[in-house]
N, C-alpha and C positions, 0 to 999 in steps of 0.2 A: 481485755487485751487478747490477742491471738494466742492459742495454745503453743507453748514452747518459746514464746517471745521472751527475750532477756530484758526485763524492765520492771519497774515498780510504779505504783499509782499512789497518788496523794491528793488531798483537797486543798485548793487555794481559796481562802476566805479573807476578805479585807476587813478584819475586825481589830485593827490596831487602835490605840487610844488617840486622842486629839493631838497630843504632843508629837507623836510619831507622824501624824498626818501633816502638821505644820513643818516638821523637819523635812518632809518630802517636797517642799516648795522648790520649783526650779528657779533658774536665774531669771527667766521671764516673769514668773509669778512674784518673786521678791521685788523685781523692778516695778511691776504694776502696783504692788502694795506700797512701796516707798513713794512712788509718784503720786498715788492717791492721798497719802498722808501729807506730803508736801503741798499739794494743791489745796487741801483743806486748811492748812495753816496760812497759806498765802491768801486765801479767800477771807479768812477772819481778819488778817492784818490789813488787807486792802478794802475790805467791805464789799467784795464782789460775790453775790449769791450764785451767779452762774458758774463761777469757778469752783464753788463748793459742790455743785452738782457733778461737775466733771471729776472732782477728787473722790467723791463718794462712789462714782461708777468705777473708777480705776481701783479703788481699794476693795470694793465689795466683790468684784469679779474673781480674783484669786481665792477669796474666802469662800465664795459659793462653790468653786471647783474643789476646794479642800473638803467642804462638807459633803458634796456629792460623792467624791471618791472615798471618803471615810465611811459613808453609809451604804455604799455599793457592796453587795454580797454576791460576788460571782462564785460559782462552783466549777472549778476547772480541774480536770484529771490529766495528769502528765505521765508519759511513759518513755522508756528508752530501750533500744534494741541494738546490740552489737553484731556486726557481720564482717568477719567472724569474731568470736570472743577470745580465741587463741590465734595469734598471728606471729609468723617468724620475724626476726629482726630485719630492719630495713624494708619491711613491707607495709602496705597501707591497710587500714581497717576503716570501715564506714560505720558511723553512729547515726541511727535514725531516731528522731524525736517526734513525739505525737502529743498534740494538745486537743482535748475534748471539752467542749462546753456543755455541762450537764445541768445548767441552770435555765431559768425561763427568761433571762435577760440577755440582750446582745452586749457582748463585751466591747470595751473601747479598744484603743490601739494598744497592742501587747508587744513588749520587747522581751525576747527570750535570750537567755545566756546560760551556757553550760560551763561548769568549772572543770578544767583539765589541767594536769601537771604541765609545767613549763617545757619538759622534755618532749611532750607530744605536740607542741605548737601553741599558737595563740588561742585565747579563749574565743570560741565562736559566738557570734551575736546575730540575732534575727529579729526582724520587725514584722509582726503579723497584723494584718488588717482586722477589722471587726469580725468576730466569730459569732455567727447566729446561734440561737438556741438549738442544741443538739448537733451543732456543726463540729467539724474536725479540721485540723491543720497539721500537716506533716512536713518536716524539714530534715535535712541530713548534712553531715560534714565528715571530713576525713581526718584521721590522725595517723601519725607515722613516727616510729622511734628506731634509732640505730642501736639503742641500748636495751638489752633484755631486762625483764623485771615485771612486776605487777603494779599497775597504775590505776588508782581510783578515778572514776569519772562521776562527777556530780558533787553536791546536789544541784539539781536544775533550779535556776532562778528565773522568776517571772516578774516583770516590771509593768505595773499598771499606770496609765496616764490618762488625763482628761482630754477632751477634744481640742482645747485651747493650748495644751502644753503647759499649764500653770503648776501642776502638781504631779509627782511620781511617787508610787509606793512599790517597794520591792518585797517580794515574798519568795521563799525557798521551799522546795520539797525536801523531805527528810531522807529519801532513799538515794542510793548511789550504786554503780556497777563497777566491776573490775575488768580491766583489759590486761591480758597476760601476753607478754612479748617473750617468746621462747627463742632459744638459739637456732641459728640457721642449720637446717638439716640437708646435707648433700647426699644424693643417691650414690651408692657405692656399687662397683661392678661385682658380679658373683665370682668368687674365687674359692678354690678348695681350701677348707679349713680343717685342722686336726680336731678330732672329737665331734665331728658333725654327723657321724653315722647314725641313722635312724633305723627303726625296725623293732624286732622283738628279740629277746634273749634272756638268759638267766644271770646276767652280769649284775654287779652291785650298783650300776648307774641307772637301772630302770626306775621308772616312776611308779611308786606304790600308792596310787590314788585310791580313795575309798569308793569312788564310783567312776565308771567309764566302760568302754567297750573292751571286753575280754577277748583274747584270741585263744580259742579252744584248740589245743594241740594234743591229741591222744598219744600216749606212749605205753610201752609195756609195763606191766605191774612189777614193782620192786618190793622187796621185803620191808615191811614197816609202813607202806602206804595206807592211807585211810580208805576203808572199803566204801565210804560214801562218795568217793571220787571216781568210782568205777563207771566207765562209759559203756553201757550195755550195747549200744548200737555198733560201736567199733569192735567190741568184743565178739559180737555175732559175725561181723564182717571178716575179721582176721583169724578167728578161731582160737584166740588166746585172750587172756584177761588184760584189758586196756584201761588206763585211768586217765582222767583229765589233767592237763597241765595248763593251768590258767596263768597267763602272764600279761603284763601291761606293756604298752609301747615304750621304747627307750626315748628319753628326752635329753638332748645335749645341753650341758650347762655352760654358762659363760658369766664372768665377772668383769665389769668395766670399772677400772680404777682411775680416778681423777685426782691428780695431785693439786691441792688447793692451797698449799703453804704460801704464806705471804713472802717468805724469804726465798722462795724458789723462782720468783718472777720479778722482772723489772718493767716498769711502764704500765699504763692503763689505757682504756679506751677500746673502741670496736676493733682496732687493728693490732691489739697487743697479743703477746704470746698466750696469755691466760685465756683470752676470749677464743683463740684458735683451739686451745685444748678443750674448752667447754663445748664448742661447736663440734669438734671431732668426737667427743664422748657421746653427744646426742646422736650424731649420724651413725656411729657404730652400734649403739644400743638399738636404734630403730631398725637398722639393717639386719642385725642378728635376730631380733624378734620376728621379723618377716620370714626368716629362714628356719624358724622353729626352735630357737634356743630358749632355754629357761634363763631369764635375765636377772642380774643383780647389779645395782649401781653402788659403788663404794668410794668413799673419799678417805683422805688421810686422818680424818677425825673418827673413822670407823662408823660413820652414819651411812644409812642405806636409804633407798627409795621408799616412799610410803607404800604400804601393801605387803612388805616383806616382814618376816618375823624379827624379833629384837636381835640386835647385833648384826644385822645384815643377812638374814636368811634368804633363800631363794623365793622369788615372788610367786604367789599362789595364783595369779591370773593366767589366763591362757596366752601362750606365746603369740598366737595370731590375733589376739584382741587389740583393737585400737585403744582401748582403755588403758592397757599396760603402757603403751607408747606415750599416751597422754600424761600418765603419772610421771614418767621419766622426764618428759619435756617440762612439765610444771615444776619438778624439783630442780632441774638445771636452770630454769628461768630465774631463780632467786639465789643460786649458789654464789658464794662470795669467798674471798680469801679467809683462811683460817690462821690462827696464831700458833699452830702446832710447830714444834721444832723438827719433827722427823716423821717417818712413815711407820713407826713401830706399832701403833695402834691398828693400822690397816693390816700389818703382817700378823698380828695376833688373831684377827678375824679369819685370815686365810689359813691359819695354822690348824684349823679343825679337821682337815682331811683333804681328799682329792677334790679340787675345785673345777675341773674341766678346763675350759679355755679362759685365759686371762689376757685382757687387752688393757694396757696401762698408758696413760698420757702423763708424762713426767716432765717436771721443770728441771732447774739446776740441782745437781746432786754433789754433795761433798763425799769424802771417803767413807764416812760412817753410813750415810744414806745409800750410797751405791752398794755397800755390802748388804744392807737390809733388802734392797731390791733383788740382789742376786740370790738371797736365801728364799725369796718368794717363789722362785722358779721351782724349788723342790716340792712345793705344795700344790702344783697345778699340773695338768696334763700337757698343756702347751701354753706358751706365753709370747705375746707380741707387745713391744714397747715402742711408742712414738716419743722420742726424746727432743724437747724443745730447748734450744739455747737462747734464753731471753736476752742476753747481751747482744747477740747478733740482730735481734729484732729492734733494739733501741740504739744500735751502733755505739754501745758503751764499752769501754775497755774494762777487762776484769779487774775488780778491786776498787774501781773508782766510784762505785755506787754506795760505798760504806759497808758492804757485806764482805764476809770472808770468801776468799777465792775458792771456787768449787773445782771439781775434777774437770780437766779439759774435755771438750766434746769427743775427741778421738779416744782418749783413755776411758771415758764413760761408756762408749759403744763397745770397746774391746772387752771391758769387764762383763757387760751384760751378755755379749755373745758367747764368751767363755762359759758363763753360767747356764747357757742353753736358751737365752732369750733370742727372739727374732727382733732385732733392734733396728729402727730406722730413724735417722736424723731428720729433723724438721727445720727447714730454713724459711725465712720470710718469703712469702709468695708461693710456697708449695701448696698444692691442692691435695686434699685427703684422698679423692678418688684415684689420682695418679700414684700416690704412695701405696694405696691399698692394692692396686694392680701390680705395682713393682714388688710388693711383698711376696706375691705368689710366683712371679717369674724369676726373681733374683734371690729368693731365700732370705730377704731382709737385709741384704747388703748391696750397697751401690757398686756398680761395676768399676773395678780398678784396673789401671793399665798394667800389662804384663811386663815383668822385668826384662831388660834387653838381653841378658845372658840366659834367660830361661828357655828351654826347648819348647817348640810349639806343641808337642804331644805330651807335655807333662801333666796337664789337667786330666785327660781321659785315660791315663795309664792304668788305673785300677779297674778291674772288671766288675760288673754288677754283682757277681756272686761274692766278691771279696769286700764289697762296700760295708756290710755290717761289721766286719772285723777291723775297720780303720780305727786308728787311735783317737780317742775323744779329746786329746790334748790340743788339737788344732782348733783354735777359738773361732775362726771364721766359718768352719764347716759344721759346727755343733748345731746351730739352729736349723740348718738344712737337713741334717741327719734326723733330728727329732721330728721334723715335719714329715719326712718320708716314712718314718716308722709309724706315725699316727695314721697316715693315709692307708698304709697296708693294713693296719688294724681295722680301719673302717671298711675295707673291702672284705675282710674276713667276717665281720659281723653281718654284712649283707648276704654272704653265702650261707651263714647259719639260718638267716630268716627264710631263704628259699627252701 
């Protein structure tokens, strides 16, 4: 098979026992055999020898076909190739099948069938004409699924038949392949994010890799510096003792938190709130990886993406690597509801220190879980929450689904914004790119109508110089203030790099 082709090979040899060969008689073959036996009985009863010859011909023909098919030893090699092997939901993938005849005999009529799950469509069937020695036949079919997951394809079944259609034998290859249907990834617009500053510095956020490109920055000698770090060329140039200051580039960190609790969502299917959250987490992770963030995927069960250290450590792969994005998509392709009662385990993982940017996709929250999410904000540099009201997606009244009533959507958003989150409500039909763009322009809050008695100049009354001194008790402005502070910090880091 061609290098890099996704497929496997096996040998088809018709070596079944005689009982299996007789079991392969078709309706035509059984009819001929029954007609031959009946003609032979009638010839004996009527004393007609000519009728006996006809009966023998009818009975012997299917037996001869069974014997020929039983003794036939074709050597057939089969292969399968998926194009592509990873496909987004609601998109099509093409499966290519190849049959090679490596024996010295010409095959008879071949019927090819591939096993596919019901969700991918009906089982494809093909009829192949005789394949000459050393010949090849190639066929293809399409599969499509609206539901993400991993679906096995195969094994490939080959049905042999004789030229008269009296007998059929079915053989199957042992190998199969897997089609991965990943969540739909939407391209997000580039917006300014807190903690995105890149460059060099002595901050605690820099990446201390064991290998990489060092930025050699000479500085003046200080008492206690190792003499082995003296940079003699700079010393001769500036006329004073200079030492090397080797630093690594900074790498922004981000954690994508996906709430998978079964009690936090109502409904199922491609258009459910949970599937929107999974697709949003995939789109956010891929987008931030492309922007140079060090990515971590976290769920309420405290499980992380493959490739990260135990307990959800930061991924060791390169942020620009397509392999890291593939790992995240493969993980989200099979993520399902969990039986966790709350988000405490995810909070325990975030409790280890400064986590950089946190992007959370949350379902319904009660009082206790809303308090846990508010405490998460204290462990991160900046936090963005997409809050889904699953009852609005299913048009179910609160409390009628058998679950305890959660905090109202308005109260939920107010609590998160007072804790410093940039919280955005997600309604049915909302597109993540629009919410992402709105997050940057409106500070995470939907535009509200001004009170009739409020003066038009009330909003811009405070001067820019007095903005940092504003009281943090205003819940609606907390998220915007934190964003502006982080952006200022990013500018300051860039100035140090220059």
